[in-house]
Residue, then its C-alpha position, 0 to 999 in steps of 0.5 A: t666020103g665013106v660010110c662013117n661020114f654018112g652015118m654022122l651026117n644022118y645022126y646030126l642032120g638026117k632021119r636019125a636025128a629026127d627019130e631020136g627027137r633032135d632038130s634035123r635039117y633033113p628029117h625025111i632023108d636017111f643018109c645011111k640007107d640012101p647015101g646017094a641022096v646027097c647027089s640025087r635029091e633035086d629038092h635039096p641041091e645044097l646037100k652036095w655042099i653041106a656034105g662036103m663041108f661036113y666032111w671037111i669039118r669032121s675029117l680034114q680040120t681035125y687031122d693031126e697025125g704028125w701034121s696039124y691043120i689047125d696048128n699050121l693054120k694058126s701059124f700061117v695067120q700069125g705069120g702074116m698069111k704069107d706062104d713059104 
């Protein structure tokens, strides 16, 4: 998902959050130094799902370059959730 996404994951949920005194779900995992932890940590198998959802929320839902996910989702729901 890219270097920036691992940095944000670390900032909000990883070691950096803990180091800076914020609550951290994974205070002993430094996603910047070990991005492979998302896939390799057997003690936290949920990391793949959490990293994927984090990417979706931070990158895909916020996409708005000529096509807005949120605007189209609202239109879809307001239109009775019917596809074209």
